N, C-alpha and C positions, 0 to 999 in steps of 0.2 A: 852467588849472581847470576843471572840470566846470561843464556849464552846468547852469542851476537845474532841476528837475522841472515838466514842464507840467502844472497842475491839472489840464487836460481830461483830459490820458492817465490821470491817479489812476482816474475814472469808468469809462473804456473797460477799462483794467486790471482792475479790479473785478467789471464786466459779464460778465468769464467765468468767473467763479465762477458756477455753477447755485442759481438757487434750489431748494433741495430738494422744496418744492412745486408746482414746474414752473411753466410761463409765463415762462420766460427767464432772464437775469442777474439778479444782490441788488439792483441800484441799477434796470433795468429796471420788476422786480416794488415797489420802493417797500421791499424789506426792508432794504437798506442807504440812510443818509442819505448825500446829498452829502459826498464825502471832504474833507477840510481839509488845508492843507499849509503849518506853520507856518515862521517865518522860519530855523530851524536846520533846515530840511529834511525833517522830522519829518512823515511822511505819517500820518493816523488818519481814523479811520471808525465813525460806530456803525451797528450791525446788532441787529437785532432777530428776536430767538431765542426769541420767548415760545412758541412751538407747534413747538418743537425739544424733542428729549429730552435728555441728559447726552452723551450720543454724539456725536450730530449739533450740538450748540452747539461741542463741540470742534472737531470736524472743520471747522463754517463757520469760526472762529477763526483754525485753523492756513492755510485756503484764503484766506481774504481779508487775511490779513496776508504770504502769499506773494504775492498779488499787485501789494499796495503796493508790495512791496518791489522787485520786479521792473522799476519805471518808472525808467529812466536818471535820476537824480540823488537819490534817494530815499536818504538815510542811515537813518534808522530808519522802521519800521512798529509802529503801534499801532491794535489793535481792540478798543472797549468793545461787549461783549456787554449789551444791555437785553433785560429782559421786562417792562418795565414800562411797559405799553399800556392804554388804556380798551378792556377785553372788551366786543363788542358782539355780539349775538345775531343772526345771519342767518336769516331767515325767507324760504324761496325758495317762490314762486307759480306752479306748474308745471300744464302739461296734457299730456296723451298727443296731440295736435293741435290745429291753428289754429282760428280763427272760433269760438271757446266764449266768447269776451269775457276772459281772462284778464288782458288790460292793463289793461283797465277796472275789473276788478275788484281787481287790484293796485292801481292808484291809489288807488281809492277807500276800498281796506280801509287803504291809509299813512293816508290823511287822517282817517278815521275813529278809528283807533288816538291818533293827535293829539288828535284832540278828545276823547279818551278820558284824555290825561294823559301819553300814552306819547312820548318822546323818539324821534321816528323818522324816518329817511330811505330814500330810495325808488331804488334802483338798476334801471335799465331793460336789462337783459343780453341784450335780444331783439336780437342786435346786427347780425342781418340786416333786420328789420323795427321800428326803435325808432318807437315811437308818445306814450311820454310827454311827450316836450316839447310836445306837439300836448293830450294830455288835461291837463297843468297848467299851461299855458298859458306854457311856461317854454324858448323859444328860444335863449336867451344862450349864449355860446359861453363856457365855464367857462374861468379864469385858473388857475394853476400856482404851486405856493411851491416850494421845495425840489426841484422835478421830482415833487411830487405835485399832482394835480389839489385843486382848492377845490370843493366842491357848490354847486351854482345855488341860491339859496335861491328859495321859491316863495312866491306870495300865501296859501298855505293853510297854512304853517309847518310844513311837509315840506319841505328842503332835498332836493335831485334832482340826478342825472348818467346822462348816455346819450348813445349813440355818436350820436344824431340831433341833439347840441349840436355835434360834435366836425366834423361833415362836410356839405357843402355839401345844402341840403335837396333829394329828390328823385333823389339818386345812388345807385346801386347800390354795395354793396361787395360785390364779389366776392374773398372771403376763405376761405384754407383753414382748418381747424379748427386749428393751432396757432397762426395769427394773430389767430382772433377769443377765444381761451382767453388770449392775452395782454392782447388790448383789456378781456376782459372784469377779468382783474386790475387794471389798471390804476383801473377803475372801483370796484372793492370796498376797493383797499387805498387809496382816497383820504383827506384830511385830514378825514372826519368826526368832527362831535363831538353823535354821540348814542348810544343805548342801545341801538336793535334797526333793523335795515337790512332792507327789505322789499326783495326781489328780484324781479324781473320775469323769468323763464325767458322763453328761448325754447321753441315747441313741440314737443314730442318727446323724444328721449332719447340725443343726442348727444355731440359731444365738449365741448359748452360747460356741459352739466348735470354731465357726467363731471369738468371741470375744477374746476368750480362746489364739487362734493363733496369732491375730492380733496383740494385746496389750501384751501380754507375752511371747511371742516366745518359746514356750517348746522344750527343748531339744531334746527329742524325744516322740514316745507315743508307746504302747504297746495294741494290739489288741486283744479282748477278744471274741472267736466264740464255740460255740457247732457242735459238725461233721456234721451236717444235711446240706445236699444241699442250703436249704432255711434260714438258720443261715449265712451262707458261702457268699450267695448271698450278704445280707445286712453288711457281715464285709468286703468286696471286697470296697465296696462302701465308708466304713470309710477309708480306707485305699486311695481311692484314694483322696477323701479331703488332706490327712495328705502328700501325694504326691504333689499333686497339689500345696502346698502353704510352700511347702519347709521346711514340717518337717520331720524328720527321724523316719522310721519304726524301733523300734528297738527289734521288734518279735511279732509271733502271739502266742498265749495262746490258747489249745483246752481244754475246758473244758466240765463238765458232760461225762467222755470219760471213759465206763466202768461201769458196775455194777455187785460187788460180791454178790450174794445171801447168806444171814446171814446162812440160814439153811443149803443150800447143798455143799455152795461153788463156786458154777459154774459161769462163767462170760458172761455176757452177754451184750450189745451193744443198747439199746434203741432210742439212738439217733444215731448211726451209729458207725463207728470207724476209724481213721485215716485222716477225712475230711479235718481237720487244718492242717495236717502236709503235705499233699499232695497239698492244697491250698498253702501255704508258697513256696513249693517248686515252684508252678506253676509260681509264682508270682517274686521268687528270692529275697523273705525276710525270717531272721530269724525264727525257729521254737523254742520257747523257753522252749514247756514242756507240761505235759497235767495233770489235775486236774481229777481223778475218781467222777464219781458220789455215793457219799458215804454219810450214813446218819449222821455220827458219825460227817462229817463236817458241815452237818444242823444241827443237835441239838447244836452242840458247837456255833453255830452262833447266832440260836435265843437266846442263853441262853449268849451273849454276851463275848464268851470267845474262840477267834481266835485259831482255830487248828494250826496255823503256832506259838502263841507262846509257845505250848505244847511240848511235844515229839511222840514218837512212829510214827503210819504210816500217821496219818493224817498229821504232818507235814510236811513230807518228802517230795512232791509235790511240796510246796510252797517254801519250803527251795531250792530246784532243780531248781525252776525255777527264785528266787532272786539271784542265782550263775551264771547264763546264762546271768540273763540282767546284772548283774557289769560288764560282760565281754564285752559289747556292749556299758554300758554307756559313753558319752562323758567325756572326764576329766575335 
């Protein structure tokens, strides 16, 4: 008598089928649900093909069926293709360089959108320098269900996932591009129950950005820059990447724009003023607004209390930017 199939071997076999969108096998990326084995040794699996064309769906069904059938002891293999999933709009927040306040803007933008009634989650895709667990005071390690991560709830009404919740605090991630891209896929393909996902990208225009664009096809991009010329040069490169890959630019945000002296009230512009707005006009893209260089924003962010969650002047620029973004987000 032939031995019964090993259930673990089913997942291993399925994961030899490459996800057409990249990031690894179809089990690792979450495209395939955990396979099941019936009492009559029939192996079955549900595969999400919502983003595949008819030819790719047919190829996926054939490959998954063959993979299941290859496991010793399997008498029949069944593959159910489904395109029934909750559609999410991914809004990526990027910058051409680090140090411009992109992560702080991402956290506060997500919270401001939630305050304006949007069902929104936050992905910290800055794999090498995750800061969202600190910004949202959510260091808890996420649980998994059916090999998919469950987003961590925060006290601000914005569920969140970050590599910072999965690794030891302070530990460096010496990962090459493919590993980082695979990790990003697990964060984005988690069990999100939201309509909009704000994705805090790492600075620059490397593997993580390209993987995000190719696999997840963002609905739009928000670019963050300080007013100074050097930052705007790099911001233009980030804009060029998204334009060249067909991702709509929803707007440019000018961060650290103006500093009010707490002693005399005089306004100074250590990083310049109006540079991002002028660059947006030159490139023909929307200007969403500016955030001042404010000590209160820094202190609240360091304490895990994003200013967008509160009232007063510190929350106002983020709420205004969120409102401007809502007018430009695809339906």
